[in-house]
VODOLO-697996 format. One record per residue (C-alpha): x, y, z; chain; residue in three letters. Coordinates in Angstrom, 2 decimals. Layout:
BEGIN
east | north | up | unit | code
X | Y | Z | A | ALA
...
// end
This chain:
BEGIN
east | north | up | unit | code
-1.43 | -26.69 | 0.20 | A | MET
-3.98 | -25.46 | -2.36 | A | THR
-7.13 | -23.37 | -2.01 | A | PHE
-9.15 | -26.59 | -2.34 | A | LYS
-7.52 | -27.84 | 0.85 | A | ASP
-8.97 | -24.83 | 2.69 | A | LEU
-12.54 | -26.07 | 2.06 | A | GLU
-13.50 | -23.10 | -0.06 | A | ILE
-17.03 | -23.40 | -1.44 | A | ILE
-17.51 | -24.10 | -5.16 | A | ALA
-18.65 | -20.60 | -6.29 | A | PRO
-15.55 | -18.98 | -4.80 | A | ILE
-13.25 | -21.78 | -5.90 | A | GLN
-14.45 | -21.35 | -9.48 | A | GLU
-13.70 | -17.63 | -9.30 | A | ALA
-10.22 | -18.35 | -7.95 | A | LEU
-9.63 | -20.93 | -10.67 | A | ASP
-10.60 | -18.42 | -13.35 | A | SER
-7.90 | -16.07 | -12.04 | A | LYS
-5.33 | -18.86 | -11.93 | A | GLY
-5.09 | -18.87 | -8.13 | A | TYR
-4.17 | -22.30 | -6.84 | A | THR
-1.64 | -21.90 | -4.02 | A | ILE
-2.62 | -19.60 | -1.13 | A | PRO
-0.02 | -17.23 | 0.29 | A | THR
1.17 | -17.78 | 3.89 | A | PRO
-1.28 | -15.30 | 5.37 | A | ILE
-4.12 | -16.84 | 3.38 | A | GLN
-3.17 | -20.34 | 4.55 | A | GLN
-3.21 | -19.25 | 8.18 | A | GLN
-6.01 | -16.69 | 8.25 | A | ALA
-8.74 | -18.30 | 6.15 | A | ILE
-9.32 | -21.35 | 8.43 | A | PRO
-9.45 | -19.11 | 11.52 | A | ILE
-11.93 | -16.73 | 9.92 | A | LEU
-14.14 | -19.52 | 8.60 | A | LEU
-14.50 | -20.63 | 12.22 | A | GLU
-15.86 | -17.19 | 13.04 | A | GLY
-12.90 | -16.11 | 15.17 | A | ARG
-11.56 | -12.58 | 15.44 | A | ASP
-8.14 | -12.03 | 13.91 | A | LEU
-5.16 | -9.73 | 14.36 | A | LEU
-3.02 | -9.87 | 11.21 | A | GLY
0.40 | -8.35 | 10.77 | A | CYS
1.49 | -8.54 | 7.15 | A | ALA
3.25 | -6.30 | 4.68 | A | GLN
1.89 | -4.92 | 1.46 | A | THR
1.75 | -7.51 | -1.32 | A | GLY
1.30 | -10.60 | 0.88 | A | THR
-2.26 | -11.29 | -0.26 | A | GLY
-4.10 | -10.17 | 2.85 | A | LYS
-7.12 | -8.83 | 0.94 | A | THR
-8.00 | -12.32 | -0.27 | A | ALA
-7.23 | -13.61 | 3.22 | A | ALA
-10.21 | -11.72 | 4.61 | A | PHE
-12.39 | -11.36 | 1.50 | A | ALA
-12.73 | -15.08 | 0.76 | A | ILE
-13.96 | -16.16 | 4.24 | A | PRO
-16.29 | -13.16 | 4.52 | A | ILE
-17.89 | -14.00 | 1.16 | A | ILE
-18.17 | -17.67 | 2.12 | A | GLN
-19.79 | -16.97 | 5.48 | A | GLN
-22.27 | -14.49 | 4.02 | A | LEU
-23.14 | -16.85 | 1.18 | A | PHE
-23.70 | -19.79 | 3.52 | A | ASN
-25.87 | -17.79 | 5.91 | A | SER
-27.83 | -15.81 | 3.34 | A | SER
-31.58 | -16.05 | 2.97 | A | ASN
-32.58 | -16.91 | -0.59 | A | THR
-35.96 | -15.19 | -0.19 | A | GLN
-36.21 | -11.81 | -1.82 | A | LYS
-36.00 | -9.17 | 0.89 | A | ARG
-34.28 | -5.81 | 1.35 | A | PRO
-30.54 | -6.24 | 1.66 | A | LYS
-28.72 | -5.02 | 4.74 | A | HIS
-25.01 | -4.28 | 4.91 | A | ILE
-23.51 | -7.33 | 6.63 | A | LYS
-19.79 | -6.70 | 6.13 | A | ALA
-17.83 | -3.46 | 6.48 | A | LEU
-14.22 | -2.94 | 5.41 | A | ILE
-12.68 | 0.39 | 6.43 | A | VAL
-9.44 | 1.44 | 4.77 | A | THR
-7.50 | 4.73 | 4.65 | A | PRO
-7.34 | 5.73 | 0.97 | A | THR
-9.59 | 5.86 | -2.05 | A | ARG
-7.18 | 3.86 | -4.19 | A | GLU
-7.00 | 1.03 | -1.67 | A | LEU
-10.77 | 1.04 | -1.17 | A | ALA
-11.31 | 0.68 | -4.93 | A | ILE
-8.76 | -2.12 | -5.14 | A | GLN
-10.41 | -4.04 | -2.29 | A | ILE
-13.84 | -3.60 | -3.86 | A | ALA
-12.54 | -4.94 | -7.17 | A | ASP
-11.22 | -8.02 | -5.38 | A | ASN
-14.53 | -8.64 | -3.62 | A | PHE
-16.30 | -8.36 | -6.97 | A | THR
-13.97 | -10.90 | -8.57 | A | GLU
-14.16 | -13.44 | -5.75 | A | TYR
-17.96 | -13.19 | -5.37 | A | SER
-18.90 | -13.10 | -9.05 | A | LYS
-20.53 | -16.55 | -8.88 | A | ASN
-22.64 | -15.62 | -5.87 | A | THR
-25.62 | -13.30 | -5.42 | A | HIS
-23.64 | -11.05 | -3.05 | A | LEU
-23.20 | -7.41 | -3.94 | A | LYS
-20.65 | -4.86 | -2.79 | A | ASN
-19.97 | -1.20 | -3.32 | A | THR
-17.26 | 1.29 | -2.39 | A | VAL
-17.66 | 4.78 | -0.93 | A | ILE
-15.00 | 7.45 | -0.50 | A | PHE
-14.70 | 11.22 | -0.33 | A | GLY
-13.48 | 13.66 | -2.93 | A | GLY
-16.36 | 12.97 | -5.33 | A | VAL
-20.08 | 13.72 | -5.32 | A | LYS
-22.03 | 11.26 | -3.21 | A | GLN
-25.08 | 10.79 | -5.47 | A | ALA
-23.87 | 7.72 | -7.37 | A | SER
-22.57 | 6.11 | -4.18 | A | GLN
-25.89 | 6.70 | -2.41 | A | VAL
-27.68 | 5.22 | -5.42 | A | GLY
-25.67 | 2.01 | -5.08 | A | GLN
-26.47 | 1.82 | -1.38 | A | LEU
-30.18 | 2.23 | -2.01 | A | ARG
-30.17 | -0.71 | -4.42 | A | GLN
-29.12 | -2.91 | -1.53 | A | GLY
-25.68 | -4.34 | -0.86 | A | ILE
-24.13 | -7.00 | 1.35 | A | ASP
-20.56 | -5.71 | 1.60 | A | ILE
-19.40 | -2.11 | 1.98 | A | LEU
-15.82 | -0.90 | 1.49 | A | ILE
-15.33 | 2.62 | 2.78 | A | ALA
-12.93 | 5.35 | 3.79 | A | THR
-13.71 | 6.77 | 7.25 | A | PRO
-14.73 | 10.32 | 6.34 | A | GLY
-17.36 | 9.50 | 3.71 | A | ARG
-18.66 | 6.61 | 5.79 | A | LEU
-19.38 | 8.83 | 8.80 | A | LEU
-20.75 | 11.56 | 6.55 | A | ASP
-23.37 | 9.26 | 5.05 | A | LEU
-24.20 | 7.81 | 8.46 | A | ILE
-24.76 | 11.32 | 9.82 | A | ASN
-27.10 | 11.96 | 6.88 | A | GLN
-28.93 | 8.74 | 7.82 | A | ARG
-28.26 | 7.32 | 4.39 | A | LEU
-26.77 | 4.11 | 5.76 | A | LEU
-26.72 | 2.13 | 8.99 | A | SER
-24.19 | -0.22 | 10.55 | A | LEU
-26.60 | -1.99 | 12.90 | A | ARG
-26.68 | -5.20 | 10.83 | A | HIS
-22.90 | -5.58 | 10.48 | A | ILE
-21.68 | -9.14 | 11.12 | A | GLU
-18.09 | -8.80 | 9.82 | A | HIS
-15.88 | -5.75 | 10.38 | A | PHE
-12.41 | -5.26 | 8.91 | A | VAL
-10.01 | -2.45 | 9.77 | A | LEU
-7.32 | -2.56 | 7.08 | A | ASP
-3.96 | -0.72 | 7.03 | A | GLU
-4.44 | 0.29 | 10.66 | A | ALA
-0.98 | 1.84 | 11.01 | A | ASP
-1.65 | 4.14 | 8.07 | A | GLN
-5.04 | 5.01 | 9.58 | A | MET
-3.32 | 6.35 | 12.67 | A | LEU
-0.65 | 8.15 | 10.64 | A | ASP
-3.43 | 9.94 | 8.77 | A | MET
-5.15 | 11.03 | 11.98 | A | GLY
-8.20 | 8.78 | 11.66 | A | PHE
-8.16 | 7.54 | 15.25 | A | ILE
-11.20 | 9.60 | 16.33 | A | ASN
-13.17 | 8.53 | 13.25 | A | ASP
-12.34 | 4.90 | 13.97 | A | ILE
-13.59 | 5.26 | 17.54 | A | LYS
-16.84 | 6.78 | 16.27 | A | LYS
-17.33 | 3.90 | 13.83 | A | ILE
-16.67 | 1.32 | 16.55 | A | LEU
-19.41 | 2.81 | 18.73 | A | ARG
-21.91 | 2.32 | 15.89 | A | LEU
-21.15 | -1.39 | 15.34 | A | LEU
-23.08 | -4.24 | 16.97 | A | PRO
-21.23 | -5.85 | 19.86 | A | GLU
-21.81 | -9.29 | 18.36 | A | GLN
-19.65 | -9.34 | 15.25 | A | ARG
-16.52 | -10.87 | 13.80 | A | GLN
-13.69 | -8.34 | 13.78 | A | SER
-10.52 | -8.38 | 11.72 | A | LEU
-7.62 | -6.01 | 12.28 | A | PHE
-4.78 | -5.78 | 9.76 | A | PHE
-1.63 | -3.70 | 10.02 | A | SER
1.74 | -3.86 | 8.30 | A | ALA
3.50 | -2.77 | 11.49 | A | THR
2.63 | -3.37 | 15.12 | A | MET
3.87 | -0.54 | 17.36 | A | PRO
2.33 | -0.17 | 20.81 | A | GLN
-0.40 | 2.27 | 19.77 | A | ASN
-1.59 | -0.19 | 17.13 | A | ILE
-1.63 | -3.02 | 19.69 | A | LYS
-3.64 | -0.84 | 22.06 | A | ASP
-6.17 | -0.04 | 19.33 | A | LEU
-6.52 | -3.71 | 18.41 | A | SER
-7.52 | -4.52 | 21.97 | A | GLN
-10.52 | -2.19 | 21.67 | A | THR
-11.70 | -3.93 | 18.49 | A | ILE
-10.97 | -7.63 | 18.95 | A | LEU
-12.41 | -10.22 | 21.30 | A | ASN
-10.58 | -13.46 | 22.14 | A | ASN
-8.71 | -13.20 | 18.87 | A | HIS
-6.15 | -15.25 | 17.03 | A | GLU
-2.94 | -13.62 | 15.77 | A | THR
-1.27 | -14.24 | 12.42 | A | VAL
2.10 | -12.61 | 11.78 | A | THR
3.84 | -13.01 | 8.44 | A | ILE
7.57 | -12.41 | 8.52 | A | LYS
7.65 | -10.00 | 11.44 | A | PRO
10.24 | -7.31 | 10.84 | A | LYS
11.10 | -8.95 | 7.52 | A | GLN
11.86 | -5.51 | 6.33 | A | ALA
12.83 | -5.98 | 2.68 | A | THR
11.98 | -8.31 | -0.13 | A | ALA
14.84 | -10.62 | -0.99 | A | GLU
14.46 | -9.84 | -4.68 | A | LYS
14.72 | -6.07 | -4.26 | A | VAL
18.17 | -4.59 | -4.83 | A | GLY
18.78 | -1.62 | -2.54 | A | GLN
21.20 | 1.27 | -2.71 | A | SER
21.60 | 4.80 | -1.41 | A | VAL
23.07 | 7.95 | -2.96 | A | TYR
24.52 | 10.59 | -0.65 | A | PHE
23.50 | 13.77 | -2.43 | A | VAL
22.82 | 17.39 | -1.63 | A | LYS
19.17 | 18.31 | -1.44 | A | LYS
19.63 | 20.83 | -4.24 | A | SER
21.04 | 18.11 | -6.53 | A | ASP
18.33 | 15.49 | -6.04 | A | LYS
16.33 | 16.52 | -9.08 | A | THR
19.44 | 16.44 | -11.27 | A | LYS
20.25 | 12.94 | -10.05 | A | LEU
16.68 | 11.83 | -10.71 | A | LEU
16.79 | 13.19 | -14.24 | A | ILE
20.04 | 11.33 | -14.92 | A | ASP
18.62 | 8.04 | -13.63 | A | LEU
15.45 | 8.41 | -15.69 | A | VAL
17.37 | 9.29 | -18.86 | A | ASN
19.72 | 6.34 | -18.45 | A | GLU
16.77 | 3.94 | -17.97 | A | ASN
14.04 | 5.35 | -20.23 | A | PRO
11.97 | 2.18 | -20.43 | A | ASN
11.77 | 1.49 | -16.70 | A | ASP
8.52 | 1.85 | -14.76 | A | THR
9.34 | 4.05 | -11.78 | A | ILE
7.55 | 5.24 | -8.65 | A | ILE
9.23 | 8.23 | -7.03 | A | VAL
8.28 | 8.89 | -3.40 | A | PHE
8.06 | 12.44 | -2.11 | A | SER
7.47 | 13.32 | 1.53 | A | ARG
5.04 | 16.15 | 0.73 | A | THR
2.32 | 16.97 | -1.79 | A | LYS
4.08 | 20.20 | -2.77 | A | HIS
7.32 | 18.29 | -3.26 | A | GLY
5.61 | 15.79 | -5.56 | A | ALA
4.18 | 18.55 | -7.74 | A | ASP
7.56 | 20.28 | -7.84 | A | LYS
9.29 | 17.11 | -9.09 | A | VAL
6.69 | 16.72 | -11.86 | A | VAL
7.34 | 20.31 | -13.00 | A | LYS
11.13 | 19.89 | -12.93 | A | LYS
10.92 | 16.71 | -15.00 | A | LEU
8.56 | 18.36 | -17.47 | A | ALA
11.08 | 21.17 | -17.98 | A | GLN
13.54 | 18.67 | -19.45 | A | VAL
10.93 | 16.81 | -21.49 | A | GLY
10.24 | 13.94 | -19.09 | A | ILE
6.56 | 13.11 | -18.67 | A | LYS
5.32 | 12.12 | -15.22 | A | SER
2.27 | 12.55 | -13.01 | A | ALA
1.74 | 13.11 | -9.30 | A | ALA
-0.81 | 11.45 | -7.05 | A | ILE
-1.54 | 12.84 | -3.61 | A | HIS
-4.39 | 13.96 | -1.42 | A | GLY
-4.83 | 17.35 | -3.08 | A | ASN
-5.45 | 15.78 | -6.48 | A | LYS
-9.05 | 15.07 | -7.44 | A | SER
-10.18 | 11.48 | -7.46 | A | GLN
-10.54 | 11.54 | -11.25 | A | ASN
-7.02 | 12.95 | -11.68 | A | ALA
-5.56 | 10.31 | -9.39 | A | ARG
-7.38 | 7.50 | -11.15 | A | GLN
-6.34 | 8.78 | -14.58 | A | ARG
-2.70 | 8.96 | -13.53 | A | ALA
-2.78 | 5.53 | -11.93 | A | LEU
-4.59 | 4.04 | -14.92 | A | GLY
-2.06 | 5.50 | -17.34 | A | ALA
0.76 | 4.13 | -15.21 | A | PHE
-0.71 | 0.65 | -15.03 | A | LYS
-1.46 | 0.37 | -18.76 | A | ASN
1.94 | 1.65 | -19.82 | A | GLY
0.97 | 5.08 | -21.17 | A | GLU
3.01 | 6.66 | -18.38 | A | LEU
6.10 | 5.14 | -16.81 | A | ASN
6.91 | 7.62 | -14.03 | A | ILE
4.62 | 8.26 | -11.08 | A | LEU
5.44 | 10.73 | -8.29 | A | ILE
3.58 | 9.76 | -5.12 | A | ALA
3.20 | 10.58 | -1.47 | A | THR
3.05 | 7.64 | 0.92 | A | ASP
-0.64 | 7.97 | 1.71 | A | ILE
-1.71 | 8.15 | -1.94 | A | ALA
0.51 | 5.18 | -2.82 | A | ALA
-1.41 | 2.76 | -0.61 | A | ARG
-3.39 | 0.62 | -3.02 | A | GLY
-0.96 | 0.88 | -5.93 | A | ILE
-0.40 | -2.64 | -7.19 | A | ASP
1.71 | -2.81 | -10.36 | A | VAL
2.92 | -6.26 | -11.36 | A | SER
6.03 | -5.17 | -13.25 | A | GLU
7.55 | -2.22 | -11.44 | A | LEU
11.24 | -1.78 | -12.22 | A | SER
12.31 | 0.82 | -9.71 | A | LEU
11.28 | 2.62 | -6.56 | A | VAL
13.10 | 5.88 | -5.85 | A | ILE
12.99 | 7.46 | -2.41 | A | ASN
13.43 | 11.08 | -3.50 | A | PHE
12.99 | 11.91 | 0.20 | A | ASP
14.10 | 9.45 | 2.88 | A | ILE
11.06 | 8.66 | 5.05 | A | PRO
11.25 | 9.74 | 8.67 | A | ASN
9.35 | 6.62 | 9.75 | A | ILE
11.50 | 3.51 | 9.14 | A | PRO
8.53 | 1.23 | 8.47 | A | GLU
7.48 | 3.51 | 5.64 | A | THR
10.67 | 2.54 | 3.80 | A | TYR
9.53 | -1.08 | 3.94 | A | ILE
6.19 | -0.25 | 2.35 | A | HIS
7.79 | 1.86 | -0.35 | A | ARG
10.30 | -0.67 | -1.60 | A | ILE
7.68 | -3.41 | -1.30 | A | GLY
6.04 | -1.90 | -4.36 | A | ARG
8.69 | -3.61 | -6.49 | A | THR
9.97 | -7.19 | -6.43 | A | GLY
6.47 | -8.63 | -6.11 | A | ARG
5.50 | -12.22 | -6.86 | A | ALA
8.21 | -13.71 | -9.10 | A | GLU
9.49 | -10.34 | -10.28 | A | ALA
12.71 | -8.64 | -9.25 | A | SER
13.20 | -4.94 | -8.75 | A | GLY
15.39 | -2.19 | -7.40 | A | ASN
14.98 | 0.53 | -4.81 | A | ALA
17.28 | 3.52 | -4.54 | A | VAL
17.29 | 6.33 | -1.99 | A | SER
18.52 | 9.90 | -2.27 | A | PHE
19.89 | 10.91 | 1.13 | A | CYS
20.87 | 14.49 | 1.99 | A | ASP
22.74 | 15.47 | 5.13 | A | VAL
19.55 | 16.18 | 7.11 | A | GLU
18.23 | 12.69 | 6.33 | A | GLU
21.23 | 10.70 | 7.52 | A | ARG
19.60 | 10.01 | 10.89 | A | ALA
16.52 | 8.63 | 9.08 | A | TYR
18.78 | 6.33 | 7.08 | A | LEU
20.42 | 5.01 | 10.24 | A | ARG
16.97 | 4.29 | 11.71 | A | ASP
16.02 | 2.36 | 8.57 | A | ILE
19.21 | 0.32 | 8.63 | A | GLU
18.63 | -0.48 | 12.28 | A | LYS
15.10 | -1.68 | 11.53 | A | LEU
16.09 | -3.87 | 8.58 | A | ILE
19.27 | -4.99 | 10.36 | A | ASN
21.48 | -4.38 | 7.38 | A | GLN
23.56 | -1.66 | 5.76 | A | LYS
22.16 | -0.34 | 2.51 | A | ILE
24.93 | -0.32 | -0.14 | A | PRO
26.23 | 3.14 | -1.01 | A | ILE
26.61 | 4.23 | -4.62 | A | VAL
30.08 | 5.72 | -4.30 | A | GLU
30.52 | 6.88 | -7.89 | A | GLU
28.04 | 9.36 | -9.26 | A | HIS
27.99 | 12.94 | -10.44 | A | SER
26.54 | 14.57 | -7.35 | A | TYR
28.49 | 13.24 | -4.38 | A | ILE
27.64 | 15.06 | -1.15 | A | ASP
30.94 | 15.93 | 0.53 | A | ASP
29.37 | 16.91 | 3.83 | A | SER
31.47 | 16.02 | 6.86 | A | LYS
28.32 | 14.92 | 8.66 | A | GLU
28.03 | 11.82 | 6.48 | A | SER
27.73 | 8.62 | 8.48 | A | ASN
30.39 | 7.24 | 6.18 | A | GLN
33.92 | 8.57 | 5.80 | A | LYS
33.85 | 11.37 | 3.24 | A | ALA
35.94 | 10.69 | 0.14 | A | PRO
38.86 | 12.95 | -0.65 | A | SER
38.38 | 16.09 | -2.75 | A | LYS
40.40 | 14.59 | -5.59 | A | GLN
38.28 | 11.43 | -5.65 | A | LYS
35.08 | 13.47 | -5.58 | A | GLN
36.22 | 15.60 | -8.52 | A | GLN
37.16 | 12.48 | -10.46 | A | ALA
33.79 | 10.90 | -9.76 | A | ARG
31.89 | 13.99 | -10.88 | A | ARG
33.42 | 13.61 | -14.31 | A | LYS
31.85 | 10.17 | -14.71 | A | GLY
28.24 | 9.26 | -15.35 | A | SER
25.71 | 8.42 | -12.68 | A | VAL
25.89 | 4.72 | -13.38 | A | ASN
29.63 | 4.41 | -13.79 | A | LYS
31.24 | 1.41 | -12.17 | A | GLY
28.25 | -0.62 | -10.95 | A | ARG
29.03 | -4.30 | -11.31 | A | PRO
25.90 | -5.67 | -9.58 | A | LYS
23.00 | -3.77 | -11.14 | A | ASN
22.09 | -0.47 | -12.71 | A | ARG
21.16 | 1.23 | -9.48 | A | TYR
23.61 | -0.04 | -6.89 | A | SER
27.29 | -0.12 | -6.15 | A | LYS
// end
């Protein structure tokens, strides 16, 4: 199947052709026909499956086909709500690319920056608005925008919305939307609270699920290091030094932890940058831009800030902290091994994180290979694997981090 088989109108098809898009992804194949019929949709799909195009293309097509060519003030007809600034910007960029041969206009609004330029864009008149919840409600409360003309509503990354505590903001937004609208609800995971929320948004909807519980990309090599918490930075430094040309995202559980890793790396001459919620929007965008264009090859990120990062050639994901939510592991390692590329994901697991590791392995239904020979073996008796003997541990500590790995640089 090609995009032409989906009956995409010529202006959008030309934009897709210019980007070299010919074969739709599974979620695009299934979702686009449903949405072009005007149906509501519940989509469960992981990061990197192409879901932005799955909802952007039919929204653009429906707005283009129903638009009035007479010059008149524009009203916001489509609203996409997403949790982070980075993801909002990425979605807006995609809408701009797909609609470049139409008269439709979009803009993006988010907090952390002055509102003047965003308000200026709104006053010029737009058709499609991409927004984070806080800034959206702020501008509504100032009566600088209205949702009463919305025809298409998308709630993207719903699971992350709830993790970030946006549930009350979402409920406020829902009360401001017209009852007659097309609603789209996307989430990478579908726990019960997400299902319950979807029922308040959708009406007589269709469901599209892409690889449910397909927890890891086949092309991503996975491994875990049992290491003391105090030795994690040393292990990270060794891995970075042994693979100086690799592009690496290191995941920290906390903002403070991310900043601390950046400082520790800087002390040994390794340049990196952190992105998290306490960083200014400009600082985050500069770091992300430097990472994408190759000026910087190590990014330290929290999970929330990492939503929206899309790097085509990412060599390695490092879980400096094991996530306490198993699904988060899926999102993290999904940053590598995209499209036709391969990649690796390694995890540093201290004794307090062993239970998190077991939860992850239960979710993905597989054991993550253990790197048994490295310089910082954790000899804790609480390991969920049999602890090696003292003599073997001492022998291993004499070797390098990557000693004895026949499969790849990061795994056993």
